[in-house]
C-alpha positions in Angstrom: -8.3 -221.7 89.7 -9.5 -224.2 92.2 -6.9 -226.7 90.8 -4.1 -224.3 91.6 -5.1 -223.9 95.3 -2.9 -225.4 98.0 -3.9 -228.5 99.9 -5.7 -226.2 102.4 -7.6 -224.4 99.6 -5.6 -221.2 99.6 -4.9 -219.4 96.4 -1.2 -218.4 95.7 -0.1 -215.1 94.2 2.0 -216.9 91.5 2.3 -220.3 89.9 5.4 -222.0 88.7 5.1 -222.1 84.9 8.5 -223.7 83.9 9.9 -227.2 84.1 9.9 -228.8 87.5 12.8 -228.2 89.8 12.2 -230.8 92.5 15.2 -229.9 94.6 13.7 -226.4 95.1 10.1 -227.7 95.4 9.1 -225.9 92.2 6.5 -227.9 90.2 4.7 -226.8 87.1 1.2 -225.4 87.9 1.9 -225.4 91.7 2.5 -222.4 94.0 5.9 -220.8 93.4 6.6 -219.8 97.0 5.0 -216.4 96.7 2.6 -214.9 99.2 -0.2 -217.1 100.3 -3.0 -216.6 101.3 -3.9 -213.5 99.3 -7.3 -212.5 100.4 -7.9 -210.3 97.4 -7.4 -213.3 95.1 -10.0 -215.2 97.0 -12.4 -212.2 96.7 -11.7 -211.9 93.0 -12.3 -215.6 92.6 -15.7 -215.4 94.3 -16.6 -212.4 92.1 -15.7 -214.4 89.0 -17.8 -217.3 90.2 -20.8 -215.0 91.0 -20.4 -213.2 87.6 -20.4 -216.5 85.7 -23.5 -217.7 87.6 -25.3 -214.4 87.0 -24.2 -214.0 83.4 -23.0 -210.5 84.0 -20.1 -208.8 85.8 -21.0 -208.9 89.5 -19.3 -205.7 90.7 -19.8 -203.6 87.6 -20.7 -200.0 88.3 -23.6 -199.3 86.0 -23.3 -195.6 85.6 -19.6 -196.0 84.6 -20.4 -198.9 82.3 -23.2 -196.9 80.6 -21.0 -193.9 80.1 -17.7 -195.5 79.0 -18.7 -198.9 77.5 -22.2 -198.6 76.2 -22.2 -194.9 75.3 -18.6 -194.9 74.2 -18.3 -191.2 74.8 -17.0 -188.8 77.3 -19.1 -185.7 77.5 -17.5 -184.1 80.5 -16.7 -180.4 80.6 -13.0 -181.0 81.2 -10.2 -183.0 79.6 -7.5 -184.4 81.7 -4.0 -184.4 80.0 -1.8 -187.4 80.8 1.1 -189.0 79.0 -1.3 -191.8 77.9 -4.0 -189.4 76.9 -2.4 -186.3 75.3 -5.1 -183.8 74.4 -4.2 -182.4 71.0 -6.7 -179.5 70.9 -8.4 -177.4 73.6 -11.6 -175.9 72.4 -11.8 -172.1 72.8 -14.4 -171.0 75.3 -15.1 -167.3 76.1 -14.1 -166.2 79.6 -17.1 -165.3 81.8 -17.6 -161.6 82.2 -15.7 -160.1 85.1 -17.7 -159.7 88.3 -16.8 -156.3 89.9 -17.8 -157.6 93.3 -15.3 -160.5 93.1 -11.8 -159.6 94.2 -10.3 -162.0 91.7 -11.9 -160.2 88.7 -12.4 -156.7 90.2 -10.2 -153.8 90.8 -6.9 -154.4 92.6 -7.4 -152.0 95.5 -8.0 -152.0 99.3 -11.7 -151.1 99.2 -14.1 -153.7 100.8 -16.2 -155.8 98.5 -19.2 -153.9 97.0 -17.5 -150.5 97.1 -15.8 -150.9 93.7 -16.4 -148.4 90.9 -19.0 -149.5 88.5 -17.6 -149.1 85.0 
């Protein structure tokens, strides 16, 4: 990456990867005129350098790595349906017993909470 930096050491967003077009100042392996500097690209570069030195990913989040990479399983209580992850089956779970003191599960009347009939 250092070889692709500008004369001032800034990293470009994109490099020209085709034949040279000198009249448009486009040269193979040189900045293509895209945004520069990109501070996130400098930060990623430093993260890569640090990761290589340490021999492990510098900004890895250990609990996520343990769960999804090492463990290889997702043991959450919920499945999230997306177009990329289409859940084919939803396991049946019994509904919790209705709580008569909870308006959402109790009688549909005007009495204050706690004054519902006990059935």
